[in-house]
VOTI-777105 format. One record per residue (C-alpha): residue number from 1; residue in three letters; chain; y, x, z. Coordinates in pm, 1 decimal. Example, Ala and Ser with C-alpha at 12.3 -4.5 7.8 and 13.67 -1.06 7.14 Angstrom:
VOTI-777105
<numi nr="1" rest="ALA" kette="A" y="-450.0" x="1230.0" z="780.0"/>
<numi nr="2" rest="SER" kette="A" y="-106.0" x="1367.0" z="714.0"/>
end
This chain:
VOTI-777105
<numi nr="1" rest="MET" kette="A" y="4014.1" x="7174.7" z="10732.4"/>
<numi nr="2" rest="LYS" kette="A" y="3942.1" x="7517.9" z="10523.0"/>
<numi nr="3" rest="HIS" kette="A" y="3831.4" x="7457.3" z="10168.5"/>
<numi nr="4" rest="PHE" kette="A" y="3433.3" x="7571.9" z="10075.9"/>
<numi nr="5" rest="ALA" kette="A" y="3443.9" x="7856.3" z="9909.6"/>
<numi nr="6" rest="ARG" kette="A" y="3829.4" x="7929.4" z="9918.5"/>
<numi nr="7" rest="THR" kette="A" y="3924.3" x="7615.1" z="9752.2"/>
<numi nr="8" rest="ILE" kette="A" y="3816.3" x="7350.6" z="10009.5"/>
<numi nr="9" rest="LEU" kette="A" y="3939.7" x="7328.9" z="10319.0"/>
<numi nr="10" rest="LEU" kette="A" y="3677.4" x="7399.9" z="10532.5"/>
<numi nr="11" rest="ARG" kette="A" y="3545.8" x="7649.6" z="10787.6"/>
<numi nr="12" rest="ARG" kette="A" y="3268.6" x="7859.3" z="10840.6"/>
<numi nr="13" rest="HIS" kette="A" y="3033.1" x="7687.8" z="11115.8"/>
<numi nr="14" rest="LEU" kette="A" y="2686.8" x="7726.4" z="11011.7"/>
<numi nr="15" rest="ARG" kette="A" y="2401.1" x="7627.0" z="11278.2"/>
<numi nr="16" rest="THR" kette="A" y="2033.9" x="7805.5" z="11096.0"/>
<numi nr="17" rest="ALA" kette="A" y="1652.2" x="7666.0" z="11214.3"/>
<numi nr="18" rest="ALA" kette="A" y="1381.4" x="7713.5" z="11142.5"/>
<numi nr="19" rest="LEU" kette="A" y="1161.4" x="7736.4" z="10847.1"/>
<numi nr="20" rest="ALA" kette="A" y="1009.0" x="7445.3" z="10724.5"/>
<numi nr="21" rest="LEU" kette="A" y="784.1" x="7367.5" z="10501.9"/>
<numi nr="22" rest="LEU" kette="A" y="691.9" x="7100.4" z="10237.3"/>
<numi nr="23" rest="THR" kette="A" y="373.1" x="7032.6" z="10099.5"/>
<numi nr="24" rest="LEU" kette="A" y="495.8" x="6697.4" z="9853.5"/>
<numi nr="25" rest="PRO" kette="A" y="302.1" x="6487.9" z="9706.4"/>
<numi nr="26" rest="LEU" kette="A" y="344.5" x="6441.2" z="9317.1"/>
<numi nr="27" rest="THR" kette="A" y="239.7" x="6314.2" z="9000.7"/>
<numi nr="28" rest="ALA" kette="A" y="359.6" x="6513.7" z="8667.2"/>
<numi nr="29" rest="CYS" kette="A" y="410.9" x="6358.1" z="8289.8"/>
<numi nr="30" rest="GLY" kette="A" y="469.0" x="6408.3" z="7984.1"/>
<numi nr="31" rest="GLY" kette="A" y="558.5" x="6735.6" z="7782.1"/>
<numi nr="32" rest="SER" kette="A" y="328.6" x="6902.1" z="7554.3"/>
<numi nr="33" rest="SER" kette="A" y="159.1" x="7220.0" z="7541.6"/>
<numi nr="34" rest="SER" kette="A" y="209.7" x="7596.4" z="7333.7"/>
<numi nr="35" rest="SER" kette="A" y="-171.7" x="7710.3" z="7475.2"/>
<numi nr="36" rest="SER" kette="A" y="-475.7" x="7506.3" z="7613.0"/>
<numi nr="37" rest="ALA" kette="A" y="-468.6" x="7727.1" z="7919.2"/>
<numi nr="38" rest="PRO" kette="A" y="-207.8" x="7546.8" z="8169.2"/>
<numi nr="39" rest="ALA" kette="A" y="28.0" x="7777.8" z="8401.7"/>
<numi nr="40" rest="THR" kette="A" y="78.5" x="7745.1" z="8776.0"/>
<numi nr="41" rest="MET" kette="A" y="397.0" x="7655.7" z="8908.1"/>
<numi nr="42" rest="ASN" kette="A" y="536.2" x="7741.1" z="9295.7"/>
<numi nr="43" rest="LEU" kette="A" y="896.7" x="7616.8" z="9325.8"/>
<numi nr="44" rest="GLY" kette="A" y="1119.4" x="7596.7" z="9641.1"/>
<numi nr="45" rest="VAL" kette="A" y="1517.7" x="7529.4" z="9758.9"/>
<numi nr="46" rest="THR" kette="A" y="1701.9" x="7775.1" z="9958.8"/>
<numi nr="47" rest="ASP" kette="A" y="2102.2" x="7821.0" z="10057.6"/>
<numi nr="48" rest="GLY" kette="A" y="2318.3" x="8078.3" z="10113.6"/>
<numi nr="49" rest="PRO" kette="A" y="2593.1" x="8004.6" z="10425.0"/>
<numi nr="50" rest="VAL" kette="A" y="2839.5" x="7704.2" z="10416.7"/>
<numi nr="51" rest="ALA" kette="A" y="3136.9" x="7636.9" z="10604.8"/>
<numi nr="52" rest="SER" kette="A" y="3204.2" x="7410.0" z="10863.8"/>
<numi nr="53" rest="ALA" kette="A" y="2896.8" x="7170.4" z="10838.9"/>
<numi nr="54" rest="SER" kette="A" y="2579.4" x="7142.7" z="11051.6"/>
<numi nr="55" rest="ALA" kette="A" y="2366.9" x="6953.7" z="10787.3"/>
<numi nr="56" rest="VAL" kette="A" y="2360.0" x="6902.8" z="10498.6"/>
<numi nr="57" rest="VAL" kette="A" y="2108.2" x="6675.0" z="10325.4"/>
<numi nr="58" rest="ILE" kette="A" y="1999.9" x="6624.9" z="10038.9"/>
<numi nr="59" rest="SER" kette="A" y="1692.3" x="6357.9" z="9879.2"/>
<numi nr="60" rest="PHE" kette="A" y="1526.5" x="6424.8" z="9607.4"/>
<numi nr="61" rest="THR" kette="A" y="1280.4" x="6189.3" z="9424.7"/>
<numi nr="62" rest="GLY" kette="A" y="1112.1" x="6455.9" z="9165.2"/>
<numi nr="63" rest="VAL" kette="A" y="1176.5" x="6804.4" z="8962.4"/>
<numi nr="64" rest="GLU" kette="A" y="1170.9" x="6799.6" z="8551.1"/>
<numi nr="65" rest="LEU" kette="A" y="1158.5" x="7131.9" z="8336.8"/>
<numi nr="66" rest="GLN" kette="A" y="1205.1" x="7072.1" z="7948.1"/>
<numi nr="67" rest="PRO" kette="A" y="1015.2" x="7237.7" z="7664.9"/>
<numi nr="68" rest="SER" kette="A" y="1183.1" x="7462.7" z="7417.1"/>
<numi nr="69" rest="GLY" kette="A" y="1191.5" x="7327.4" z="7093.2"/>
<numi nr="70" rest="GLY" kette="A" y="1210.6" x="7012.4" z="7223.7"/>
<numi nr="71" rest="GLY" kette="A" y="967.4" x="6687.0" z="7298.1"/>
<numi nr="72" rest="SER" kette="A" y="924.0" x="6578.5" z="7566.0"/>
<numi nr="73" rest="PRO" kette="A" y="1013.0" x="6651.2" z="7946.3"/>
<numi nr="74" rest="VAL" kette="A" y="758.5" x="6796.1" z="8220.2"/>
<numi nr="75" rest="THR" kette="A" y="810.8" x="6566.1" z="8512.5"/>
<numi nr="76" rest="PHE" kette="A" y="656.4" x="6544.0" z="8896.9"/>
<numi nr="77" rest="ASN" kette="A" y="736.3" x="6284.8" z="8996.9"/>
<numi nr="78" rest="PHE" kette="A" y="737.4" x="6228.2" z="9428.7"/>
<numi nr="79" rest="ASN" kette="A" y="487.7" x="5949.1" z="9549.2"/>
<numi nr="80" rest="SER" kette="A" y="815.7" x="5919.6" z="9850.1"/>
<numi nr="81" rest="PRO" kette="A" y="1173.6" x="6114.9" z="9782.8"/>
<numi nr="82" rest="GLN" kette="A" y="1159.0" x="6462.3" z="9926.6"/>
<numi nr="83" rest="THR" kette="A" y="1433.3" x="6443.2" z="10170.4"/>
<numi nr="84" rest="ILE" kette="A" y="1541.3" x="6837.7" z="10334.3"/>
<numi nr="85" rest="ASN" kette="A" y="1873.8" x="6986.4" z="10547.8"/>
<numi nr="86" rest="LEU" kette="A" y="2031.2" x="7249.1" z="10275.1"/>
<numi nr="87" rest="LEU" kette="A" y="2094.5" x="7439.4" z="10592.5"/>
<numi nr="88" rest="ASN" kette="A" y="1762.0" x="7428.1" z="10756.1"/>
<numi nr="89" rest="GLU" kette="A" y="1675.2" x="7671.3" z="10451.7"/>
<numi nr="90" rest="GLN" kette="A" y="1867.5" x="8024.7" z="10439.6"/>
<numi nr="91" rest="ASN" kette="A" y="1821.7" x="8344.7" z="10539.4"/>
<numi nr="92" rest="GLY" kette="A" y="1525.2" x="8436.2" z="10341.5"/>
<numi nr="93" rest="ASN" kette="A" y="1425.3" x="8065.3" z="10407.1"/>
<numi nr="94" rest="GLU" kette="A" y="1268.6" x="7792.2" z="10171.1"/>
<numi nr="95" rest="ALA" kette="A" y="1148.0" x="7398.9" z="10182.4"/>
<numi nr="96" rest="SER" kette="A" y="814.0" x="7335.8" z="9902.7"/>
<numi nr="97" rest="LEU" kette="A" y="918.3" x="7169.1" z="9645.3"/>
<numi nr="98" rest="LEU" kette="A" y="604.6" x="7233.6" z="9380.1"/>
<numi nr="99" rest="SER" kette="A" y="350.1" x="7389.7" z="9515.6"/>
<numi nr="100" rest="GLY" kette="A" y="52.7" x="7447.4" z="9280.1"/>
<numi nr="101" rest="ALA" kette="A" y="143.6" x="7243.3" z="9058.5"/>
<numi nr="102" rest="SER" kette="A" y="-4.5" x="7242.7" z="8669.0"/>
<numi nr="103" rest="VAL" kette="A" y="231.8" x="7313.2" z="8395.7"/>
<numi nr="104" rest="PRO" kette="A" y="189.1" x="7341.4" z="8024.5"/>
<numi nr="105" rest="ALA" kette="A" y="229.4" x="7757.9" z="7897.8"/>
<numi nr="106" rest="GLY" kette="A" y="533.3" x="7784.0" z="7712.7"/>
<numi nr="107" rest="ASN" kette="A" y="945.5" x="7840.6" z="7777.6"/>
<numi nr="108" rest="TYR" kette="A" y="1144.2" x="7634.4" z="7890.8"/>
<numi nr="109" rest="ASP" kette="A" y="1511.0" x="7565.5" z="7819.2"/>
<numi nr="110" rest="TRP" kette="A" y="1647.8" x="7382.0" z="8179.5"/>
<numi nr="111" rest="ILE" kette="A" y="1527.4" x="7276.1" z="8547.1"/>
<numi nr="112" rest="ARG" kette="A" y="1666.9" x="6960.1" z="8649.2"/>
<numi nr="113" rest="LEU" kette="A" y="1642.0" x="6838.3" z="9014.7"/>
<numi nr="114" rest="LEU" kette="A" y="1593.2" x="6384.9" z="9034.1"/>
<numi nr="115" rest="LEU" kette="A" y="1800.6" x="6162.9" z="9271.6"/>
<numi nr="116" rest="ASN" kette="A" y="1795.2" x="5847.0" z="9402.8"/>
<numi nr="117" rest="VAL" kette="A" y="2168.6" x="5848.7" z="9281.1"/>
<numi nr="118" rest="SER" kette="A" y="2411.0" x="5481.6" z="9237.9"/>
<numi nr="119" rest="ALA" kette="A" y="2632.2" x="5351.4" z="8941.1"/>
<numi nr="120" rest="SER" kette="A" y="2929.7" x="5548.3" z="9152.9"/>
<numi nr="121" rest="GLY" kette="A" y="2781.8" x="5871.0" z="9178.2"/>
<numi nr="122" rest="THR" kette="A" y="2673.0" x="5834.9" z="9529.6"/>
<numi nr="123" rest="VAL" kette="A" y="2319.8" x="6033.2" z="9675.2"/>
<numi nr="124" rest="ALA" kette="A" y="2102.9" x="5712.6" z="9852.0"/>
<numi nr="125" rest="ASN" kette="A" y="1996.1" x="5884.2" z="10196.2"/>
<numi nr="126" rest="SER" kette="A" y="2232.2" x="6178.0" z="10131.0"/>
<numi nr="127" rest="TYR" kette="A" y="2545.3" x="6356.8" z="10349.5"/>
<numi nr="128" rest="ILE" kette="A" y="2739.2" x="6596.3" z="10448.7"/>
<numi nr="129" rest="GLU" kette="A" y="2772.4" x="6686.1" z="10812.8"/>
<numi nr="130" rest="ILE" kette="A" y="3124.9" x="6786.3" z="10971.7"/>
<numi nr="131" rest="ASN" kette="A" y="3201.4" x="6821.1" z="11353.1"/>
<numi nr="132" rest="GLY" kette="A" y="2902.9" x="6525.7" z="11434.6"/>
<numi nr="133" rest="ALA" kette="A" y="3072.5" x="6275.2" z="11099.4"/>
<numi nr="134" rest="GLN" kette="A" y="2892.7" x="6141.7" z="10805.7"/>
<numi nr="135" rest="TYR" kette="A" y="3034.4" x="6205.4" z="10500.8"/>
<numi nr="136" rest="PRO" kette="A" y="2857.6" x="6081.3" z="10115.4"/>
<numi nr="137" rest="LEU" kette="A" y="2764.7" x="6315.7" z="9907.3"/>
<numi nr="138" rest="VAL" kette="A" y="2876.3" x="6268.3" z="9524.1"/>
<numi nr="139" rest="ILE" kette="A" y="2706.6" x="6351.8" z="9204.7"/>
<numi nr="140" rest="PRO" kette="A" y="2939.7" x="6257.4" z="8876.0"/>
<numi nr="141" rest="SER" kette="A" y="2676.8" x="6197.0" z="8659.4"/>
<numi nr="142" rest="GLY" kette="A" y="2433.6" x="6174.8" z="8848.0"/>
<numi nr="143" rest="ALA" kette="A" y="2254.4" x="5877.8" z="8734.0"/>
<numi nr="144" rest="GLN" kette="A" y="2217.2" x="6089.6" z="8433.0"/>
<numi nr="145" rest="THR" kette="A" y="2171.0" x="6477.4" z="8498.1"/>
<numi nr="146" rest="GLY" kette="A" y="2095.5" x="6450.3" z="8806.0"/>
<numi nr="147" rest="LEU" kette="A" y="2117.2" x="6790.6" z="8940.9"/>
<numi nr="148" rest="LYS" kette="A" y="2013.7" x="6965.0" z="8594.0"/>
<numi nr="149" rest="LEU" kette="A" y="2016.2" x="7387.5" z="8591.1"/>
<numi nr="150" rest="VAL" kette="A" y="2031.9" x="7534.5" z="8241.3"/>
<numi nr="151" rest="GLN" kette="A" y="1877.9" x="7825.7" z="8293.0"/>
<numi nr="152" rest="GLY" kette="A" y="1559.0" x="7973.6" z="8048.5"/>
<numi nr="153" rest="PHE" kette="A" y="1231.0" x="8069.7" z="8186.3"/>
<numi nr="154" rest="THR" kette="A" y="885.4" x="8083.3" z="8040.2"/>
<numi nr="155" rest="MET" kette="A" y="624.3" x="7987.2" z="8213.6"/>
<numi nr="156" rest="THR" kette="A" y="244.6" x="8209.5" z="8160.7"/>
<numi nr="157" rest="ALA" kette="A" y="-85.0" x="8079.9" z="8090.4"/>
<numi nr="158" rest="ASN" kette="A" y="-330.2" x="8090.2" z="8338.9"/>
<numi nr="159" rest="GLN" kette="A" y="-30.6" x="8280.2" z="8586.5"/>
<numi nr="160" rest="VAL" kette="A" y="94.9" x="8192.5" z="8939.0"/>
<numi nr="161" rest="ALA" kette="A" y="503.6" x="8132.5" z="8854.4"/>
<numi nr="162" rest="ASN" kette="A" y="732.8" x="8061.4" z="9150.9"/>
<numi nr="163" rest="PHE" kette="A" y="1043.6" x="8014.4" z="9117.6"/>
<numi nr="164" rest="THR" kette="A" y="1300.9" x="7938.9" z="9403.1"/>
<numi nr="165" rest="ILE" kette="A" y="1610.5" x="7703.9" z="9361.3"/>
<numi nr="166" rest="ASP" kette="A" y="1936.1" x="7877.8" z="9504.1"/>
<numi nr="167" rest="PHE" kette="A" y="2187.4" x="7598.5" z="9640.0"/>
<numi nr="168" rest="MET" kette="A" y="2602.6" x="7809.1" z="9596.1"/>
<numi nr="169" rest="LEU" kette="A" y="2702.0" x="7513.9" z="9823.2"/>
<numi nr="170" rest="GLN" kette="A" y="2984.5" x="7701.5" z="9883.9"/>
<numi nr="171" rest="GLN" kette="A" y="3100.0" x="7643.4" z="9567.7"/>
<numi nr="172" rest="SER" kette="A" y="2893.3" x="7323.8" z="9442.3"/>
<numi nr="173" rest="ILE" kette="A" y="3088.0" x="7123.4" z="9740.2"/>
<numi nr="174" rest="THR" kette="A" y="3442.7" x="7027.5" z="9716.8"/>
<numi nr="175" rest="ALA" kette="A" y="3657.9" x="6664.6" z="9923.6"/>
<numi nr="176" rest="PRO" kette="A" y="3936.6" x="6552.1" z="9650.6"/>
<numi nr="177" rest="PRO" kette="A" y="4160.2" x="6395.2" z="9849.8"/>
<numi nr="178" rest="GLY" kette="A" y="4214.9" x="6029.5" z="9873.3"/>
<numi nr="179" rest="LEU" kette="A" y="3807.7" x="6014.0" z="9694.1"/>
<numi nr="180" rest="THR" kette="A" y="3695.3" x="5797.4" z="9949.6"/>
<numi nr="181" rest="SER" kette="A" y="3397.7" x="5498.0" z="9950.6"/>
<numi nr="182" rest="GLY" kette="A" y="3348.7" x="5184.5" z="10155.1"/>
<numi nr="183" rest="GLY" kette="A" y="3556.9" x="5167.2" z="10524.8"/>
<numi nr="184" rest="GLY" kette="A" y="3832.7" x="5456.8" z="10341.0"/>
<numi nr="185" rest="THR" kette="A" y="3594.1" x="5783.3" z="10446.8"/>
<numi nr="186" rest="GLN" kette="A" y="3530.6" x="5988.2" z="10253.5"/>
<numi nr="187" rest="ASP" kette="A" y="3349.2" x="6114.4" z="9969.9"/>
<numi nr="188" rest="TYR" kette="A" y="3210.4" x="6507.4" z="9889.8"/>
<numi nr="189" rest="ILE" kette="A" y="3113.1" x="6556.2" z="9521.6"/>
<numi nr="190" rest="LEU" kette="A" y="2835.9" x="6732.0" z="9472.7"/>
<numi nr="191" rest="LYS" kette="A" y="2844.2" x="6943.6" z="9149.2"/>
<numi nr="192" rest="PRO" kette="A" y="2577.0" x="7182.2" z="8937.9"/>
<numi nr="193" rest="ALA" kette="A" y="2665.9" x="7557.2" z="9168.6"/>
<numi nr="194" rest="LEU" kette="A" y="2232.9" x="7692.7" z="9102.1"/>
<numi nr="195" rest="ARG" kette="A" y="2078.7" x="7977.9" z="9020.8"/>
<numi nr="196" rest="LEU" kette="A" y="1674.6" x="7959.5" z="8965.2"/>
<numi nr="197" rest="ILE" kette="A" y="1517.1" x="8281.4" z="9058.4"/>
<numi nr="198" rest="ASN" kette="A" y="1202.4" x="8462.6" z="8949.6"/>
<numi nr="199" rest="ASN" kette="A" y="1010.5" x="8596.7" z="9307.4"/>
<numi nr="200" rest="VAL" kette="A" y="829.4" x="8855.4" z="9182.4"/>
<numi nr="201" rest="GLN" kette="A" y="1183.6" x="8994.0" z="9011.2"/>
<numi nr="202" rest="ALA" kette="A" y="1356.7" x="8926.7" z="9294.1"/>
<numi nr="203" rest="GLY" kette="A" y="1452.0" x="9173.9" z="9590.4"/>
<numi nr="204" rest="THR" kette="A" y="1712.4" x="9232.9" z="9896.1"/>
<numi nr="205" rest="ILE" kette="A" y="2073.7" x="9385.8" z="9996.5"/>
<numi nr="206" rest="SER" kette="A" y="2078.2" x="9396.3" z="10345.5"/>
<numi nr="207" rest="GLY" kette="A" y="2257.8" x="9583.1" z="10542.5"/>
<numi nr="208" rest="THR" kette="A" y="2538.9" x="9665.0" z="10898.9"/>
<numi nr="209" rest="VAL" kette="A" y="2878.1" x="9611.1" z="10944.4"/>
<numi nr="210" rest="ALA" kette="A" y="3033.2" x="9843.1" z="11191.8"/>
<numi nr="211" rest="LEU" kette="A" y="3276.1" x="9639.6" z="11444.1"/>
<numi nr="212" rest="SER" kette="A" y="3515.3" x="9975.8" z="11374.1"/>
<numi nr="213" rest="THR" kette="A" y="3530.4" x="9790.0" z="10956.5"/>
<numi nr="214" rest="LEU" kette="A" y="3600.4" x="9464.7" z="11139.6"/>
<numi nr="215" rest="GLN" kette="A" y="3860.1" x="9637.8" z="11310.7"/>
<numi nr="216" rest="SER" kette="A" y="4080.4" x="9754.0" z="11036.6"/>
<numi nr="217" rest="ASN" kette="A" y="4186.4" x="9417.2" z="10924.1"/>
<numi nr="218" rest="SER" kette="A" y="4264.6" x="9169.1" z="11176.9"/>
<numi nr="219" rest="ALA" kette="A" y="4135.5" x="8821.5" z="10983.5"/>
<numi nr="220" rest="CYS" kette="A" y="3769.8" x="9006.2" z="11015.3"/>
<numi nr="221" rest="LEU" kette="A" y="3778.7" x="8912.9" z="11378.8"/>
<numi nr="222" rest="ALA" kette="A" y="3984.8" x="8641.7" z="11443.6"/>
<numi nr="223" rest="GLY" kette="A" y="3890.4" x="8290.5" z="11609.1"/>
<numi nr="224" rest="TYR" kette="A" y="3482.1" x="8500.2" z="11701.8"/>
<numi nr="225" rest="SER" kette="A" y="3388.9" x="8406.7" z="12001.4"/>
<numi nr="226" rest="GLY" kette="A" y="3132.5" x="8624.0" z="12028.7"/>
<numi nr="227" rest="SER" kette="A" y="2804.7" x="8504.4" z="11956.7"/>
<numi nr="228" rest="GLY" kette="A" y="2701.5" x="8364.4" z="11606.6"/>
<numi nr="229" rest="PRO" kette="A" y="2798.1" x="8464.6" z="11222.2"/>
<numi nr="230" rest="LEU" kette="A" y="3137.5" x="8586.9" z="11180.1"/>
<numi nr="231" rest="PRO" kette="A" y="3440.7" x="8214.2" z="11085.2"/>
<numi nr="232" rest="ASN" kette="A" y="3694.4" x="8435.7" z="10863.6"/>
<numi nr="233" rest="ALA" kette="A" y="3415.4" x="8730.2" z="10755.7"/>
<numi nr="234" rest="GLN" kette="A" y="3136.9" x="8734.2" z="10566.8"/>
<numi nr="235" rest="VAL" kette="A" y="2949.6" x="8939.6" z="10274.1"/>
<numi nr="236" rest="ASP" kette="A" y="3076.6" x="8935.4" z="9939.3"/>
<numi nr="237" rest="ILE" kette="A" y="2797.5" x="8995.2" z="9653.6"/>
<numi nr="238" rest="PHE" kette="A" y="2923.9" x="9031.3" z="9271.4"/>
<numi nr="239" rest="SER" kette="A" y="2720.9" x="9096.4" z="9015.8"/>
<numi nr="240" rest="GLY" kette="A" y="2732.7" x="9386.3" z="8797.2"/>
<numi nr="241" rest="THR" kette="A" y="3003.9" x="9610.6" z="8828.1"/>
<numi nr="242" rest="VAL" kette="A" y="3367.0" x="9501.6" z="8901.9"/>
<numi nr="243" rest="THR" kette="A" y="3623.6" x="9523.3" z="9170.7"/>
<numi nr="244" rest="PRO" kette="A" y="3614.4" x="9226.0" z="9459.8"/>
<numi nr="245" rest="SER" kette="A" y="3902.3" x="9013.6" z="9388.6"/>
<numi nr="246" rest="SER" kette="A" y="3918.8" x="8630.6" z="9466.2"/>
<numi nr="247" rest="SER" kette="A" y="3973.6" x="8509.0" z="9217.2"/>
<numi nr="248" rest="LEU" kette="A" y="3560.5" x="8616.8" z="9072.9"/>
<numi nr="249" rest="THR" kette="A" y="3321.7" x="8435.4" z="9213.1"/>
<numi nr="250" rest="PRO" kette="A" y="3072.1" x="8610.0" z="9409.6"/>
<numi nr="251" rest="VAL" kette="A" y="2685.6" x="8587.8" z="9343.1"/>
<numi nr="252" rest="VAL" kette="A" y="2635.8" x="8504.4" z="9695.3"/>
<numi nr="253" rest="GLU" kette="A" y="2817.6" x="8556.3" z="10045.0"/>
<numi nr="254" rest="PRO" kette="A" y="2619.2" x="8651.9" z="10314.8"/>
<numi nr="255" rest="GLU" kette="A" y="2715.2" x="8588.4" z="10628.9"/>
<numi nr="256" rest="ILE" kette="A" y="2769.5" x="8858.7" z="10951.4"/>
<numi nr="257" rest="ALA" kette="A" y="2661.2" x="8743.4" z="11277.1"/>
<numi nr="258" rest="LEU" kette="A" y="2578.6" x="8984.4" z="11568.7"/>
<numi nr="259" rest="SER" kette="A" y="2209.9" x="9083.8" z="11608.1"/>
<numi nr="260" rest="SER" kette="A" y="2024.0" x="9106.5" z="11976.5"/>
<numi nr="261" rest="SER" kette="A" y="2005.9" x="9479.6" z="11917.4"/>
<numi nr="262" rest="GLY" kette="A" y="2428.6" x="9441.5" z="11928.7"/>
<numi nr="263" rest="SER" kette="A" y="2515.6" x="9514.1" z="11562.8"/>
<numi nr="264" rest="TYR" kette="A" y="2726.2" x="9301.3" z="11333.4"/>
<numi nr="265" rest="SER" kette="A" y="2443.0" x="9244.2" z="10992.4"/>
<numi nr="266" rest="TYR" kette="A" y="2347.0" x="9048.6" z="10711.9"/>
<numi nr="267" rest="ASP" kette="A" y="2119.6" x="8948.4" z="10438.9"/>
<numi nr="268" rest="GLN" kette="A" y="2095.6" x="8922.1" z="10168.1"/>
<numi nr="269" rest="PRO" kette="A" y="1735.1" x="8804.7" z="10007.4"/>
<numi nr="270" rest="PHE" kette="A" y="1668.5" x="8577.9" z="9663.5"/>
<numi nr="271" rest="LEU" kette="A" y="1879.2" x="8846.1" z="9421.0"/>
<numi nr="272" rest="LEU" kette="A" y="1703.9" x="8950.9" z="9101.7"/>
<numi nr="273" rest="ALA" kette="A" y="1671.8" x="9296.7" z="8964.8"/>
<numi nr="274" rest="GLY" kette="A" y="1990.0" x="9435.6" z="8860.3"/>
<numi nr="275" rest="GLY" kette="A" y="2349.0" x="9621.4" z="8915.7"/>
<numi nr="276" rest="TYR" kette="A" y="2591.2" x="9421.2" z="9181.5"/>
<numi nr="277" rest="THR" kette="A" y="2902.9" x="9516.4" z="9379.5"/>
<numi nr="278" rest="VAL" kette="A" y="2914.8" x="9403.3" z="9794.9"/>
<numi nr="279" rest="ALA" kette="A" y="3184.5" x="9370.4" z="10051.3"/>
<numi nr="280" rest="VAL" kette="A" y="3288.1" x="9262.9" z="10299.7"/>
<numi nr="281" rest="ALA" kette="A" y="3576.3" x="8980.4" z="10339.0"/>
<numi nr="282" rest="CYS" kette="A" y="3766.9" x="8890.5" z="10546.9"/>
<numi nr="283" rest="SER" kette="A" y="3986.4" x="8541.2" z="10510.1"/>
<numi nr="284" rest="SER" kette="A" y="4275.9" x="8422.9" z="10630.3"/>
<numi nr="285" rest="THR" kette="A" y="4504.4" x="8176.0" z="10629.7"/>
<numi nr="286" rest="SER" kette="A" y="4983.5" x="8152.0" z="10687.9"/>
<numi nr="287" rest="SER" kette="A" y="5087.3" x="7870.9" z="10837.5"/>
<numi nr="288" rest="THR" kette="A" y="5264.5" x="7767.8" z="10464.3"/>
<numi nr="289" rest="GLY" kette="A" y="4881.8" x="7713.0" z="10451.9"/>
<numi nr="290" rest="THR" kette="A" y="4824.5" x="8051.8" z="10188.3"/>
<numi nr="291" rest="SER" kette="A" y="4479.5" x="8151.8" z="10220.5"/>
<numi nr="292" rest="THR" kette="A" y="4428.9" x="8510.7" z="10104.5"/>
<numi nr="293" rest="VAL" kette="A" y="4150.9" x="8713.6" z="10142.3"/>
<numi nr="294" rest="THR" kette="A" y="4129.6" x="9135.5" z="10200.8"/>
<numi nr="295" rest="PHE" kette="A" y="3823.6" x="9308.9" z="10105.5"/>
<numi nr="296" rest="ILE" kette="A" y="3703.3" x="9613.7" z="10320.0"/>
<numi nr="297" rest="PRO" kette="A" y="3628.9" x="9846.8" z="10078.5"/>
<numi nr="298" rest="ALA" kette="A" y="3868.9" x="9733.3" z="9849.9"/>
<numi nr="299" rest="ALA" kette="A" y="3670.8" x="9879.8" z="9535.1"/>
<numi nr="300" rest="GLY" kette="A" y="3389.2" x="9773.6" z="9633.7"/>
<numi nr="301" rest="THR" kette="A" y="3040.2" x="9923.8" z="9663.6"/>
<numi nr="302" rest="ALA" kette="A" y="2827.7" x="9954.2" z="9446.8"/>
<numi nr="303" rest="ALA" kette="A" y="2432.7" x="9859.6" z="9490.8"/>
<numi nr="304" rest="THR" kette="A" y="2122.1" x="9810.2" z="9271.3"/>
<numi nr="305" rest="VAL" kette="A" y="1872.2" x="9576.2" z="9330.7"/>
<numi nr="306" rest="THR" kette="A" y="1502.0" x="9630.8" z="9343.0"/>
<numi nr="307" rest="ALA" kette="A" y="1207.3" x="9349.1" z="9287.1"/>
<numi nr="308" rest="ASN" kette="A" y="1034.3" x="9363.2" z="9567.2"/>
<numi nr="309" rest="GLN" kette="A" y="1243.8" x="9615.1" z="9780.0"/>
<numi nr="310" rest="THR" kette="A" y="1542.6" x="9582.3" z="10050.0"/>
<numi nr="311" rest="THR" kette="A" y="1808.1" x="9810.0" z="9904.8"/>
<numi nr="312" rest="ALA" kette="A" y="2049.2" x="9880.2" z="10215.4"/>
<numi nr="313" rest="VAL" kette="A" y="2458.8" x="9854.7" z="10241.5"/>
<numi nr="314" rest="ASN" kette="A" y="2622.0" x="9964.3" z="10571.0"/>
<numi nr="315" rest="PHE" kette="A" y="3015.1" x="9907.0" z="10570.8"/>
end
């Protein structure tokens, strides 16, 4: 079994699904306001492609926001757990956690997604499914911290703020050898690798990948059945101007798939405005288990994302 994020032995096999927006009943408590007029928050969750899994299901019990300067958190407890298959929320889809939530205006230091976590770290009603088998998800210190994203943001009085949390699952899930629960079932560890995106500051990078580009490296099309996403190739998008390397962690890794028009293409929404380096990444594994990643072009391609616009990068 190949590894997530090139360190967990898993291979890419994706299942896409339609968008399912959830309107959640909730109650809020705590927090203090720096303004008499509240702000309104809409919060969704999305996910990039993840290797080999057919489902990654997480059951959320609420959302917590920490005002800057201390004070009690602003907590939204769902009336019943909201269970989401994150693999349904790809390619611009997102599921809603908060819709029209009234939040005290001001600055905030972090956001936490609350989960029903046991003392052992296992998350209730949450699992990863691989080849038809379901495996428990474990969050270290999850009972205390949940899924915490330490990233500041501002809620402006009388304004509506639309945020999306991107679960970068390829960088989040590992399967440590020997980590098992009852019956010897392999446990998978979920460590937060999350991005908080202010949607009004976000844009998209998308483009096509020529067949000749993929054919330039035998690993790119290896194992491809002719439909769905390529199992050994994706587009890596790095922050800033860098030389692509397997030692660098990309911001996101959108899939390359054959479109209905017969061209290979990719699409990555929810990127904060700014500069990026983009490259096709093709991976192969030797008979000894050594993984090699080849980037096309080797130096990458520079791209600038502008809010609410799509930047085309073709290979």
